N, C-alpha and C positions, 0 to 999 in steps of 0.2 A: 505831349501834344504832337500832332501830325500835320504841320502846316509848312508852307513854303518859306515863311519868314524865319523858320528855324534852320534852314539850309544855309551853311556858311558860304558856299561858293556855287559854281555852275549856274550862274544867273541866266546865261544864254539858253541852257537846257530848260530852265523853269519857264522862260518866256515862250519857247517853242511849244511846250506842253500846254500852257494856258491858251495860247493862240489856237492850238488844235481843238481844244474843247469849245472855245467860243465860236469857232467857225464850223463846228460840227464835223471835224475831220479827226476822229479818234481811231487810231489803229487798234484792231482787235487783239494783236499779239505783239508785244514789244520786249526787247531784250535790253535791260539796263546793264551796261558792261563797263567796268572800270577796274583798276588795279586794287590790290588789297589796301584797305584803309580808305576807300572811296565812299561817297555819300549815296550809293545806290539804294540801299534799303530805306533810309529816311526819305529819299526822293520819291520812291515808289509809294510809300505810305501817305506822303503829302499829296501826291497826285491822285491816289484813290480817294482821299478825303475831299479833294476839290471836285472830282467827278460826281460825288454823291451829295455835295453841299446843296442845301435848299435855298441859299441866298448868296450865291457866288459874287465875290468882288472882282474887280479888274485884275488884281494882283495876287489874290489868295482866297481861300475859303473863309467863311465868316467866323468860324470857331464857336458859334453860339447856338446854331440850330440843332435839332435833335440828331440829325445825321452826323454832324461834326462832333458832338459830344460823345456819341457811341464810337465813332471812328477813332477819336483821340483816346478812348479807353480800350481800343482793339476788340470791341464786342459788337460791331455793326454786323447784322446778319447777312449782308450782301458782300462783305469782304472776307474772303476765305484765304487762309494761310497754308502754305506747304513748305516744308523745310526738312533737312536731314534729321533722322531719328534713330534711336537704338532700341532694341527690344528690352522690355522690363524684366522678362523672365526667359529662361532658355527655351527655345523652340517656338516662342510666341511670334506671331505676325502682327506688326504694329503699323500705325498710321499717325499722321501729325496730330489728329484730334486727341490722341491719347496723352500728348504732352502739351496741350494747349494752355493749361494754367501756368506751367513753367515758362512757356513761350511768352505769355503776356507779361510775366514778371521780368523776363529777360529784356523785353522791349522797354518796360518801364525803367529798368536800371540803366538803359542806354542802348538805343538802336544801332549805335556805331560799333558795338562790340563785335568780335570776330567769331568765326565758326568754331574755332578751337575752344573758346570760352563756353560756347553753347554746348558742345559735346561733353565738356568737362562737367557742366551743370547737370546734364542728364546722368552721367556716370555716378556723380555724387548722390543722386536721388535713388539709385538702384537699391532694392532691398537685398538682392542676392549678390554677395561679394564675388562669387565665382564668375559672374558675367560682367564685372566691371572692366573698364578699359576697352570696351567695344568701340568701333568706329561707326560713324553715322552713314546712313544712305536714305534715298527716297525710293520707297519700295513699289513693287508691282501693285500691291493692295492699295497703296496711296494713290497711284495713278487711276485705278478704277474708281476710287472714292471721289477723286476730282471730277471725273466725267459724270458721275452720278449727281454730285452737288450742282454742277453747272448746267445740268439738263433741266433743272427746276426753274420756275419763274422767280424773278427777283422778289424778295419779301417786302421791301420798303422803297428802295431807291430806283433810279433810272437805269442803273447798270448792275450786273453781277461781276465781281472782280476777284481774280485769283492773283495773289502775290506769292510767287515761288522763289524762295531764297536759296541760292546755291544749287542751280540745276546741274552743276558739275557732278553732284552726287546721285544723279538719276541712273546712269549706266544704260544698259540695254532696255530697261523698263521704260525709258523715255519714248520708245517707239509706239507705245500704247496711246500716247497723247497726240500723235501726228494728225489724225482725223479731226481732233478737237481744235488744233491749231489752224488747220486748213479751212474747216467749215464750222466755226463755233456757233453755238446757239445765239439767237438775237440778243443784242445789247450785252454781250459778254466781252470782258476785257481781261487778257492774261498778261501779267507783268512778271517777267523772269529777271531776277537780279543775280548777276554773276560777276566773277572776278577773272576767270581763266577760260577764254574762248576755246583753247585747245582741248579742254576736257569736256566740252559740250558736244553732243551729237550733231554732226553736220546737218542731219535732217531736221533738227530743231532750229538750228541757227538760220537755215534757209527759209523758214516759215515765220520768222519774226522780223520786226522793224528794229534796226539797231539804234540805240540811244547811248552815246558815249558819255560816261561820267568821268570827269577828270579829277585827279587829286587836287587838294587845296593848295593855293599859292601861299607863300609866306604872308602876303598882304591880307588874305582871307583869314588866316589863323590869328594874326596880330589883331585884326578888327574884332574877331570873336572873343579873344582874350580881354580886350579892352572893354567891349560893350557888354558881353554876357557874364564874364567872370571878374570884371573890375580889377584887372591886374595893372601894374605899372608898365610903361612902354618898354623898359629895359627887360623886365621879366618876360613880357609877351614876346619880344623879339627872340629871346633865348629859347622859349618853348617852341616857337615857329621853326627855329633852326634845328632843334632836336626832333621835332615831329616829322619833318621831311614830307609834309603833305598828307600824312596819315591821320585821318580823323579819329581813329581808335586811340591814338597816342595823346591827344590834347588833354582830356580829362585825367588820364593816367599820370601824365607829367605834372599836372597841376596838383593832383592829390598826393603826389610823392615829392612835391617841391621842397619839403623840409628835409629830405634826405641829402646829406652833405656828400655828394658824389666826388667833389673835388678833394675833400679830405681822405675819403676812401681810396681814391686813385693814388694820391701822394703816398699814403701808407704802404700800399702794395708795391708801388714802384721802388720805394726805399728798401722794403723787405726783400724784393727780388734782386736788387743790385747787391745787397749785402749777403744774399743767399741764407737768410735767417729762417731756418726750417720751422722752429717753434713759433716764431712770430707769424709765418705764413699759415701755419695750421690754425692758429687762433683767428686770423683774419678770415680764413675760409669758413670757419664755424660761424663767425659773426654774420657774414653776408648770406650764408646758407639759411640762417634763421629768419631772414626777412622774407617778405612776400614775393611772389613771382613778379609782380609789376615793379617792385623796387629793384629786383635783380635785372630785369629787362632795362630799366631806366639806367642802371650803372653801365651795362653793356653799350647802350646807345650813347651815353656820355663819353665813354672811352673811344667809341667810333668817331664822335664829333672831334675830340682832341686829335685823333690820328689824321683825320681829313685836314684839319688845320695844319698839322705837321707837314703834310704833303704840299700844301700851298706855301708854307714857310720855306720848305726845301727848294721849291721851284722859283723862289723869289717873288711870289705874288702876295706880298704882305698887305697890299692895299685891299685884298679880298678877305683878310682875316676878320672874323666877327668877335672873337674873344678878346677881352681887355684885362688889364691889371694882372692879378696873380695868375689867372688862367693863361694869359699870353706868355708870362714867364715860364709856366709849366710846358707850354708848347715849345719854347726855345730850348729848354733843357732836354726834353724828350727827343727832339729832333737831332740833338747832338749825339745821341746814343743809337738812334735807329736810322739806317739808310733807307732809301726808297724801297728796295727789295724786301727788307724786313718789315717795313710798314705795310706794304701791300699784302704780304703773307698774313700779318696779324689782322688786318681788316677782313680778309677772306674768312679766316677762322672765327673771328668775332661774329660775323654775320651768321655763321652756322650755329654758334653758341646761342645766339638770340632765337634762332629757329627752334633749337632743341628745348630751350626754356619754355617757349610757347606750348610745346608738346610734353611738358612735365618731365623733363630729364631730371635725374637726381642732382640737386644743386651742389652737394659737396664734391661729388666726382667731377662735375662740370667745372667748377671754379678751381678745384685743386689742379686739374689738367691745365687750366688757363694760367695759373700762377707758375707752373713748371715751364710753360711756353715763354712767359714773360722773363723768367730767370735766364733762360737760354738766349733769348733775343737781345737782352740788355747786356749780355756778356760780350767779350771780344771775339768769340768764336765765329767762324765763317758760316754763313747761312746754309751752305751746302752740307754741313755736318748733320743737320737735323731736318732740313726742309722736306725731304722725301717722306720721312716717317710721319710728320705732322700733317702733311698734305693728304696722306693715306688715312690717318686715324681720325682727323677732325670731322 
């Protein structure tokens, strides 16, 4: 579905978008900008649906008319999508339309997923193994195709709408769209959904109206967990803490909720303290055999524990969120890690999480992490190895 009621947060943005439609003040080019894990893409799709809805309500599209039904299946002829793509064959020039079936499945599986998931899906579909691993971009051919599509009259609705996801992948080809952004055809709306404004051409940014999309608050996430996923309050609070406002992480955390990260962490800490090489090797094999989301979930769990350690070290125990056995774990780990070691480990873990998203080899990554833990949990001074790990991680 593509409706405002499915947006977890950013209610102020929704209200402004609806008011603009109802007062006939729809900007022809808008940039939905927010950090990774924001609701920009679901927001743009809900907005497009509302623009085309034949029986608009005061707060949302009706969800029942022909336009809504087609928009919710991502097949409305007046909603065009543009997104990063890779070539299916060597030397081929490609456009978004070539990948439209995979794109619709991607949206159906969860519009909150990230660009790295999308590029991995395309690579997995490639028939030629020799061209796998390619990075996506929005091509010159795509830009010309956009101009061609939007020059036509609307097929059914009041507007022709382009949703461009990740304009950061445009590069210099984006200059082809400048005239379209300045003087679009009548009743044309362009919605650019981005995460990093520094990677967008200044000429594009200056021609769009900025719509800031914030990350979700813990309250937003807890409400979503309670209402949509029927979780208990304690579990919802834990997921909100781990997700850190990233909408991509909510369903990933819920689907991996059965993973006993606490036990995994206790095991590797005990193995690292005892410098048990055989045990460490078996532990690495075990976690490397799990899926990427499970591996990311473990990294995020360890990051959560370390942040609690920092609070514990600085005497802010009133801010600690973890209770029971996990609180005891924080106390014990804090006794072995000073602030400098903790900060180094947090920095490296964030990099490990980044590498997992980009399909780093899990055995190499986690074996390196266990070596670091073994060193940090020893009595050696941090200066003995800080320089090498800062360089390598």
